[in-house]
Legacy VTK file of the C-alpha trace (Angstrom):
# vtk DataFile Version 3.0
C-alpha trace
ASCII
DATASET POLYDATA
POINTS 334 float
-22.238 -18.663 4.946
-21.605 -20.559 8.166
-18.150 -19.598 9.513
-16.080 -20.915 12.413
-12.840 -19.365 13.658
-10.456 -21.856 15.262
-8.095 -19.965 17.545
-9.456 -16.584 18.583
-6.141 -14.933 19.342
-4.923 -11.616 17.947
-5.613 -12.385 14.270
-8.555 -14.752 14.674
-10.249 -12.565 17.268
-9.953 -9.452 15.114
-11.400 -11.178 12.053
-14.177 -12.860 14.059
-15.358 -9.609 15.641
-15.324 -7.591 12.418
-17.107 -10.333 10.451
-19.705 -10.556 13.205
-20.165 -6.790 13.203
-20.769 -6.995 9.444
-23.632 -9.438 10.063
-22.031 -12.783 9.228
-22.797 -16.022 11.071
-19.553 -16.625 12.965
-18.744 -19.112 15.733
-15.520 -19.580 17.699
-13.655 -22.767 18.625
-11.842 -21.989 21.894
-8.808 -23.723 23.348
-10.500 -24.380 26.698
-13.862 -24.511 28.446
-12.793 -21.548 30.593
-12.142 -19.412 27.494
-15.467 -20.447 26.014
-17.330 -19.498 29.185
-15.658 -16.085 29.423
-16.254 -15.148 25.781
-19.884 -16.232 25.879
-20.473 -14.437 29.183
-18.687 -11.148 28.483
-18.443 -10.991 24.703
-15.266 -10.370 22.693
-13.698 -6.896 22.706
-11.757 -5.319 19.862
-10.008 -1.959 20.110
-7.611 0.039 18.019
-7.246 0.797 14.333
-10.919 0.162 13.443
-12.447 1.546 16.599
-13.988 -0.141 19.623
-16.280 -3.132 19.161
-17.889 -5.800 21.294
-19.387 -8.928 19.737
-21.094 -12.020 21.106
-20.524 -15.514 19.739
-21.591 -19.098 20.077
-18.422 -20.810 21.281
-17.206 -24.406 21.420
-14.345 -25.970 23.330
-14.421 -29.418 21.692
-15.596 -30.997 18.454
-18.062 -33.132 20.421
-20.075 -29.962 20.975
-20.387 -29.369 17.222
-22.772 -32.265 16.664
-23.496 -32.737 12.979
-22.848 -29.134 11.954
-21.049 -28.346 8.719
-19.211 -25.085 8.064
-18.719 -23.298 4.765
-15.601 -21.479 5.966
-13.164 -22.806 8.576
-10.598 -20.178 9.543
-7.624 -21.760 11.315
-5.920 -18.901 13.138
-3.820 -20.868 15.624
-0.038 -20.772 15.829
1.704 -22.999 13.313
2.457 -25.716 15.887
-1.262 -26.367 16.355
-2.290 -25.948 12.718
-2.086 -29.580 11.593
-3.892 -30.958 14.645
-6.682 -28.379 14.321
-7.072 -29.044 10.592
-7.482 -32.775 11.170
-9.902 -32.083 14.022
-12.119 -29.788 11.917
-12.040 -31.726 8.628
-15.234 -33.753 9.350
-17.106 -30.485 9.882
-16.280 -28.865 6.553
-19.200 -28.749 4.106
-18.877 -30.406 0.693
-18.051 -27.088 -0.969
-16.420 -25.609 2.127
-13.055 -23.869 2.330
-10.335 -24.196 4.970
-8.279 -21.027 5.372
-4.800 -20.978 6.934
-4.153 -17.711 8.792
-0.739 -18.475 10.308
2.615 -16.771 10.002
4.903 -18.358 7.464
4.120 -20.326 4.310
2.103 -23.340 5.442
-0.617 -23.564 2.785
0.818 -26.645 1.067
1.060 -28.504 4.377
-2.533 -27.597 5.163
-3.590 -28.816 1.717
-2.061 -32.223 2.417
-4.430 -32.550 5.374
-7.708 -31.105 4.107
-7.233 -31.456 0.342
-5.664 -29.030 -2.110
-9.051 -28.400 -3.706
-10.437 -26.743 -0.572
-7.426 -25.069 1.074
-7.039 -21.285 0.881
-3.814 -19.441 1.579
-4.045 -16.023 3.169
-1.576 -13.140 3.385
-2.511 -11.019 6.393
-1.413 -7.407 6.205
-2.672 -6.027 9.510
-1.250 -6.175 13.010
-2.923 -7.075 16.299
-2.056 -7.864 19.904
-3.947 -10.133 22.281
-4.552 -8.533 25.680
-6.763 -11.206 27.257
-8.795 -14.268 26.321
-11.544 -12.013 24.968
-9.686 -8.753 24.335
-7.604 -7.779 21.285
-6.101 -4.520 20.041
-5.794 -4.040 16.281
-2.481 -2.193 16.020
-2.431 -1.430 12.301
-4.541 -1.606 9.171
-3.573 -3.422 5.990
-5.044 -5.783 3.435
-5.696 -9.435 2.664
-4.530 -11.483 -0.290
-6.150 -14.898 -0.623
-5.735 -17.673 -3.167
-5.908 -21.374 -3.961
-2.740 -23.411 -4.407
-3.475 -24.034 -8.079
-4.512 -20.432 -8.775
-8.183 -21.283 -9.357
-10.872 -18.757 -8.491
-13.988 -20.801 -7.674
-17.276 -19.134 -6.768
-16.981 -19.898 -3.058
-13.576 -18.185 -2.972
-15.118 -15.054 -4.471
-17.864 -15.140 -1.845
-15.254 -15.477 0.892
-13.339 -12.514 -0.549
-16.491 -10.379 -0.324
-16.819 -11.399 3.328
-13.243 -10.402 4.123
-13.755 -7.020 2.461
-15.949 -6.130 5.421
-12.784 -6.462 7.529
-10.102 -4.982 5.220
-9.455 -4.549 1.472
-9.130 -8.047 -0.026
-7.765 -9.307 -3.336
-7.713 -12.774 -4.864
-4.289 -13.693 -6.251
-3.268 -16.560 -8.546
0.104 -16.671 -6.743
-0.597 -16.816 -3.018
2.857 -18.237 -2.252
4.544 -15.159 -3.699
2.336 -12.875 -1.622
2.970 -14.877 1.525
6.725 -14.785 0.857
6.553 -11.008 0.563
4.969 -10.811 4.023
7.385 -13.451 5.331
10.347 -11.192 4.625
9.063 -8.204 6.592
7.732 -10.512 9.329
11.142 -12.153 9.674
12.868 -8.790 9.932
10.522 -7.403 12.551
10.171 -10.517 14.688
13.781 -11.651 14.810
15.238 -8.241 15.638
12.588 -7.479 18.261
13.173 -10.927 19.732
16.931 -10.623 20.193
16.739 -7.054 21.533
13.598 -7.221 23.654
12.531 -3.860 22.213
9.384 -2.577 20.554
9.458 -1.845 16.841
9.955 1.886 17.354
12.763 1.389 19.854
14.809 -0.997 17.745
14.471 1.025 14.541
16.134 4.022 16.128
19.315 1.936 16.022
21.102 2.029 12.659
22.542 -1.452 13.358
18.983 -2.826 13.441
18.157 -1.161 10.130
21.260 -2.723 8.569
20.218 -6.087 9.980
16.763 -5.705 8.400
18.397 -5.289 4.987
20.630 -8.319 5.432
17.733 -10.540 6.566
15.715 -9.473 3.534
18.637 -9.825 1.127
19.206 -13.447 2.175
15.457 -14.093 1.926
15.414 -12.832 -1.644
18.422 -14.960 -2.574
16.529 -18.014 -1.341
13.398 -16.939 -3.251
15.436 -16.681 -6.458
16.756 -20.212 -5.975
13.203 -21.466 -5.283
11.909 -19.605 -8.372
9.403 -17.646 -6.295
8.320 -14.319 -7.767
8.174 -11.960 -4.770
5.991 -8.871 -5.262
6.656 -5.705 -3.326
5.073 -5.431 0.094
2.787 -2.461 0.502
3.511 0.566 -1.628
7.260 0.897 -1.204
9.095 -2.297 -0.185
10.340 -3.479 -3.572
12.475 -6.427 -2.528
13.797 -7.123 -6.015
16.004 -4.048 -5.707
17.969 -5.954 -3.056
19.590 -7.811 -5.941
21.630 -4.660 -6.473
23.672 -5.742 -3.466
25.304 -2.928 -1.524
23.756 -0.127 -3.552
24.186 2.880 -1.262
21.288 4.899 -2.677
18.800 2.033 -2.398
20.074 0.923 1.008
19.736 4.465 2.281
16.193 4.718 0.947
15.290 1.378 2.522
16.621 2.408 5.905
14.657 5.660 5.673
11.459 3.711 4.938
12.200 1.331 7.801
12.641 4.315 10.098
9.260 5.684 9.009
7.683 2.310 9.823
9.206 2.530 13.281
7.651 5.943 13.854
4.218 4.825 12.649
4.109 1.578 14.643
6.578 2.379 17.406
4.641 0.781 20.260
4.034 -2.524 18.470
5.460 -5.672 20.051
5.923 -8.332 17.351
4.600 -11.794 18.178
8.062 -13.279 18.757
8.762 -10.718 21.469
5.348 -11.306 23.028
6.004 -15.057 23.146
9.459 -14.649 24.687
8.120 -12.315 27.361
5.563 -14.973 28.283
8.172 -17.732 28.323
6.540 -19.441 25.333
8.032 -21.045 22.221
8.230 -18.670 19.276
7.456 -19.191 15.586
11.004 -18.358 14.514
11.345 -21.714 12.696
8.652 -20.787 10.159
9.905 -17.216 9.845
13.683 -16.835 9.523
13.943 -20.621 9.808
12.155 -20.937 6.453
15.051 -19.103 4.776
17.586 -21.273 6.584
15.860 -24.563 5.722
15.390 -23.734 2.062
18.768 -22.042 1.807
20.325 -25.336 2.874
18.112 -27.260 0.443
18.939 -25.030 -2.530
22.561 -24.256 -1.705
22.089 -20.603 -0.714
24.143 -19.309 2.270
22.010 -17.708 5.013
24.484 -16.856 7.804
22.494 -13.914 9.184
19.201 -15.767 9.433
20.960 -18.881 10.760
22.496 -16.858 13.579
19.186 -15.146 14.384
17.348 -18.482 14.641
20.080 -19.785 16.934
19.911 -16.669 19.114
16.134 -16.898 19.516
16.394 -20.570 20.502
19.038 -19.638 23.074
16.708 -17.003 24.517
13.871 -19.556 24.625
16.156 -21.908 26.562
17.249 -19.199 29.022
20.828 -19.251 27.733
20.829 -15.697 26.353
19.290 -12.398 27.420
17.203 -10.122 25.222
19.320 -6.999 24.829
20.394 -4.512 22.168
23.949 -5.731 22.813
23.057 -8.767 20.674
23.138 -6.502 17.614
26.902 -6.146 18.031
27.337 -9.794 16.978
26.345 -8.879 13.422
LINES 1 335
334 0 1 2 3 4 5 6 7 8 9 10 11 12 13 14 15 16 17 18 19 20 21 22 23 24 25 26 27 28 29 30 31 32 33 34 35 36 37 38 39 40 41 42 43 44 45 46 47 48 49 50 51 52 53 54 55 56 57 58 59 60 61 62 63 64 65 66 67 68 69 70 71 72 73 74 75 76 77 78 79 80 81 82 83 84 85 86 87 88 89 90 91 92 93 94 95 96 97 98 99 100 101 102 103 104 105 106 107 108 109 110 111 112 113 114 115 116 117 118 119 120 121 122 123 124 125 126 127 128 129 130 131 132 133 134 135 136 137 138 139 140 141 142 143 144 145 146 147 148 149 150 151 152 153 154 155 156 157 158 159 160 161 162 163 164 165 166 167 168 169 170 171 172 173 174 175 176 177 178 179 180 181 182 183 184 185 186 187 188 189 190 191 192 193 194 195 196 197 198 199 200 201 202 203 204 205 206 207 208 209 210 211 212 213 214 215 216 217 218 219 220 221 222 223 224 225 226 227 228 229 230 231 232 233 234 235 236 237 238 239 240 241 242 243 244 245 246 247 248 249 250 251 252 253 254 255 256 257 258 259 260 261 262 263 264 265 266 267 268 269 270 271 272 273 274 275 276 277 278 279 280 281 282 283 284 285 286 287 288 289 290 291 292 293 294 295 296 297 298 299 300 301 302 303 304 305 306 307 308 309 310 311 312 313 314 315 316 317 318 319 320 321 322 323 324 325 326 327 328 329 330 331 332 333
């Protein structure tokens, strides 16, 4: 199958390199001519959880360079702010039976389907972590798995073929309920990103603080209250994060177990800088509005209070605007 990755950042770069190493025909759509030239000249480097790799690609920096090519798989791995524009840009280059895969944070599959057609859009839950070091250099910080699925739960042949491709990267499962799987990842993503963002600390550093662990639970508890109102069935994330137990409220035994698990996560991935923290350090806009902001927006819509997530979104926007510092002292406001 003919594959193009649009946005070769941390996620897109990792997937592109590992698919290429597995022998698949993969091209990259770069954000600039300079990026294209560097990747084609030096190759793309991947380090970390799956070893060291270097792959070479045919790259493009504009759709004019694509000619009359058609792609069977279009992986859109940009940030959410660029997703719609990139989808519209690539739509003429999708083959008749082609699939367009959204690989962003948040739950954006329905919006992508409105652009490219619900019959060809694929939602993806990404379970691994990665950090971009340079235009052509990425570190895979943790392993994980993929869940993929169509909006209507169908499992067409081309989706099964795509799943086999992704298995060369990480374990991959097709799910009839991709929104539930994405929501499960959204909860842990919102916890990690928001707390790292307001403190300016790595995952390991913040999770040494019991206040941060309490904040994780409160973020997740509000997220699950919103999911209940939206009638979303949220499966557990990984082997141990069974969010449905949060319905027990302030159950001391479960809360204690959760905080212990969170602490173990901090020890395993202590050096990881979540994407929100990376963006803030670079002076860039974050994706907080499709992370914790998703709970706030839908909490308002469905009448569910989300004071913790509302405050976190506000804090991150203040940091973006230079009106607040990143410091552990921000935890005291909760």
